[in-house]
N, C-alpha and C positions, 0 to 999 in steps of 0.2 A: 857402432853397427852397436846392434839389435845382438847380447850376447845367445839367442838363441839360434842364431845362427855360424857361434864361431866350431872352431872341430875339436873333435873326441868328446861326443856325449855320451855322459853315465844315467842309466837307467834308474829310475828311482820313482818309486808308484806311495800313494794318500793310499789308506784301504778306509771308507767311512762307512762307518757298524752301524745299517738301517733301523730308524729310530719306527711307530709306528706308522707317521706319517713329516713327512723330512720338514724338519723348522727353517725359516726364512731367516729367523737371527738363533746364536747359542749365549751362552755364557762359557766365555775360556779362561781356563786357568793360566793366567802368566808365565807358569813356571812350568815345563816339561818334561815326562818322567822318561828316564835313559830307562829303557830292558836290559833284561843280565846280558845276553845276545843275541845280535844283529837275528840268529834263527827263532826265534823270540815273534817278530813281525809277521805277519799274514804274506807266502809265498811272494820272493821277488821283492818286498815292499822298502823301502828306505822311511817312510814317517808312518804313524798312523794315526786316523781321528776318530774315534767314536762318540757321531754327533750327537747330542740327547738335549732335549726340550727342556727350556727352563720348569722351572729357578736349578735343575743339577748341572752340574758343572763337567764340561767336553775337556779334555786332556790330550796335547798332542802326548805323544810317543815318538821319540827316536832312540835309535840305535847306538850302543857302544862305538860305530866307527865315524859314527860323529859328535859325539861326544867322550871320549875316548878315556879322560880322570872321571878318578872318583865326588858325586857334588857333594857342593860343600856349601858351607851359606854365603861364602863371597863367592863362588864360584862356580853356577848352574846352570841351564839351558836355557832363554828365558826368550818367551814372544813377550816385543819390542813394540811393534802395530801391525793390527788384524782391522784393516777395509774390506771391503766389497773387491778391490782393484788385487788385496795381496796377507804376506805375511812376513812380516821382514822377524827375524828366528839368530837371537846370538847362540851362536856355538863353537865349539871348539871342534872344528874338521880335521882331521887330518885325511893327506893321497887316497884320493877314494882310486879304488880297481873293482872290475863288471864289467861288462857287457858297452860294447858305444854305439848308439844309436840315433835314427834322426827323431828328434821329439819333436811330436804336438802340444798345444797347449792343454794343462797347464806345465807350467816350467817355473825350475828351483836354480836360484843360479847363486855359484861362491861368490860373494864381494869381496875385492882386494884386501887386503890385513889395513883398516882401518889407521893409520901410523899417530892422524893427529887428533883423535878423537877424545875427548875428557875423558866423559861418562858414559857410557851405555844407552843410558836410562834417560838420554835426552837428546834417543835417535829416534827416528822417526819414517815412514814409509808415505812419498806423494804421487801417484799418479799422475800422467799430463793432463790436462783438460780435454784436452784436444784429441784423444788417444792416442794411437801411432804402436803400441807397447813400450809407452817412454814411460823411464820415472825416475824420483830422483830418493836417494837418501841423503840427511841433511841433520844435525849438528849445530843451534846456535849459542856460541860463547859469547857471553857477555862480560866483561873487566871494565871493574870501579873503576873510577876517575881516568876513563881514558873517551876522548866522543868517537870511537868510534868500535866497532862490534866484527865479530869475525864469524865467520855461513860455510861452513865444511862440509862440502855437499860432493854425495860418490852421483852420478850422471849416466848415466846406462847408455846416450849419446857417444859420450869420449868413454865410457868406460875404465875412467880414474878419478881418486880421488884430486879436489881441488878447494884451495883457499878462496875466498871474495869478502873483501873490506866492504862491510857498510857500516854509514856513516851513525851516529847516533843518536835515534829522533825521541829517546822515550826517557824517562827519567833514572835520575843515578841511584841507587843502588843497588847492594849486594842479591843477586837474581838466581833464586832455585829452581829449575821446571821440576812438579811434580807430576807431569803429564804431559804428552805431548800430542798435537790431535790434525789429520787430515778434514780442509774441511774448504770448501769454496774455491780450489784452485790452490790456496795455502798452507805451512804449515804454522801452526800458533803452541805455544811456547803458556802454561800456563802453572803460572806459582800462584796457590792454594791462598799464600797468603797478600798476594798486591794485584795479581792483574793476569793478565797476557798479551802476550807479545807476537806479532803475525808478518809474513813479508811471502812471499814467489818463490822460493828456492830457483825454480826456472831462468827469471831473470837474469839479466850480466847484468844489471847493477842493481840487484833488492835496493826496498824502502822499505820502514819498519812502522808496523805501530802498533798504539798501545791502543788496550779494553782497558778503565779498572777495573774493579770489580763493585758492587753495587753497593752508595755507599755505605759508612760503615760495618764494613765487609774489611778493609782493610788494617793488618796487624803491623806490629814489630818487628822486625827483621830477629830470625830465631825463637818469635814469640810460637806455641804449640810446636818448636820445628819435633821430628816426629808423632808427630801427635793426629795433625791436622789429618791428613790423605786415610783419619778413622771419621772424620768428622764432616769433611766436604769431597766435594766430587767436579770436577769440569765435565761435561760427557756432548757426543752429539744424540737427539733425538730427534726427528717425526725435522731432518734437516735443517734445522738449530741450536745452537751451541746453547749449554742447557750449565746451569751454575746451581747449584744443590750444596745446600748449605744446614749444618746442625750445630755449627759451634757456636756455644755461647748464643743461642737463637733462642731464646725464650719469650714467652707468652706475657701481657698483664699477671697470669698469678704465678711466675715465677716456674712455668714448665716449659721442659726446654718440648721446639719444635723444630718442623720439617721443612723446610722453604724450598721454592722451584724459583728460579730466575733464568728470566730470556732475552737472549740479544734477538733483538727485531728482522735484521737484518745484519749480513758480514763487514757491513762497514760500520755501523752501531758505539758509539764508544756508551751507551747508556745501558742498562739492562730492564726489562717488564715483572714484577714478583709477577705468578703467574695463581702457585700454589701456596699453601700456607697450612699446616697443622700439626696442632699438638701434641706431644704421644699418650700422654693419657687420650685424649679421644678417642685416639687409634688402638687403645690394650680396652678400655670399656668397649669396643667393637663384637659381638657374637663372633663375628667372624678369628674374632684372635683368641680368644677366650676356647671356638672349637677347633684351631689347633694345637692348644699345649703351650705357648708359647709363656714364660717367666713375664710380672711386668719390669724388663728390664730397659738399659739403656743399651738398645746395640749401637752396632760399625757399618756405618756406607759401607755398598760395594759400589751399585753401578744404577744408569737410568737408565728405564727403559728406551731400546733406540730407536726407538716408534710409535709411542707414548709415554709423553713428557708427563702422565699426571700419576706413572708406576714407576715406586721407586723402591732399589731391591738394601733389603740388610742379609747380614752376620750379625746371628746371634747364639751362642752357646758351639749346637751342632749342626744347628738349619741356617740355610738361607732361603729367606721368604719374598714376597712383593708386595705391599701394599699399594690399594690405589687412592689416591689422598683426594679426589674426590667425596668416594664414600668413607673414604677412613677405614677401609673393608681389606683384610689377606685377600689378593688372589692366588698366591703362591703358595707352598711354603714343601717345602723338602728338608732330605740329612744331606751338608753337600759332600762334595771330596774333595781337597786340592792336595797337590803334593808337597806344598810347604802353603804357612810357612805354620806354627802348631796356632791355635783354635784364637788363644787371646794374642796373637801378632794381626791377625787378619784387618788390610785395608785395604783401599780402594785399586790398592796397584797391582794386584796378584789377581785381577779381574779382568777379560774383558767384553766389553758388548759386540757383539760380531756378531753381524746384516751379513748373511752368506753369500757367497757370490754365485751367481743363477748355474755355474755346472753342477755346485754341492746343495742344495736346495730347491730345486729344480729336477732331481733325482735323490736314492737312497740306493744304500744295497751291491753298489758298485764301486770297484773298487779304482780310484781316479788315478792315472798315469801323469807323477812329476819326474822330471830332468833337470841335474846337474851341470851345471858346463864351466871352465872345461873342470876335467877328471884328475890333474895335477894342480890344481891350484890350491896352495895352503891358505884361510880365509878363519875367520870366526862369525863372518856374519854370511844369513843365506836368505837370500827373498827369493821366496812366493809366490810367484804372479798367473793365477787365475784369468782369466779370458771368455770375454765372455760370447754367452751359445751365440747368438750372431756370429763369429767371429770364424768362431767351427763349423756350426753346421749349414751357415747359405750362402 
């Protein structure tokens, strides 16, 4: 049953602050801000989001009733997934109160507590490619030494968590995903030291596929632990998977360089190198000097979701974008994140979010969201956006 059809809906609103012109994508901070009181949100709102054009960071704000605890380094409201179909928010939700209404889209669904889930960072959200507002939230758990793996899924069709035992057809080694990506009707768990594992979580009998990193990029387990996601990232750009690497990636001079590799199609197991530029060549460009940036090694942030030649970096107080074709800085701004400190930033603290049509086509309007059911105690919230065609036509 579609959760939006359940009994007892609680009104919620997503307030979107207008930029000068609506962006088609934003850089979304993965840690949400908790406001001091519910009254600090726009009237009637449960969530607020001020859309800011890149390279500024858009921050989601949640009220204390969604996260009543004081945020700590280990317990904080986090956006686990962000794509045009919706957001997956991890929060400590308490029993909701408020008026009951009939929800138009978009909608907010509280997902039952995932008792089987081992790590929230391994979860992601996938909308069914066939439409119909069906979605799945899933975690893949790879156990060393076993000939099978476990896929834990919450499917909107059955509105409960299920366990799927999946034959292991991929290399045996310890596996720690750094990111989970929804692409081509599948979820992709990326270990930045080794490769990607993918499957269709909607399938009754999912089949795993493995995509190794480009030649020479695989590392031993634990190598560069807690550092690798500062210098590598896997993301979607122009509809294809891209692997961006600057970890020990040096040119013949010994200078560090940034490379962008592309998976030609979703079934390919090899990568094509599209761009590779040395940092000194970027530093030497007059646009870099005009931005006033120091000639220091930056931290990777993300790849532009529409232009795979543009890569974003953190450096001190700034988040800036570089066009690798021209070696020039194309955007640069002081950035704001809820956390962490500047010296701990990494790719996992931001999402390149291509906005759903309902947000990118208009600005300055409050977007209604709804939470169903109001008495469900949960820590996961799925914010699903409906295409405009389903609303207006």
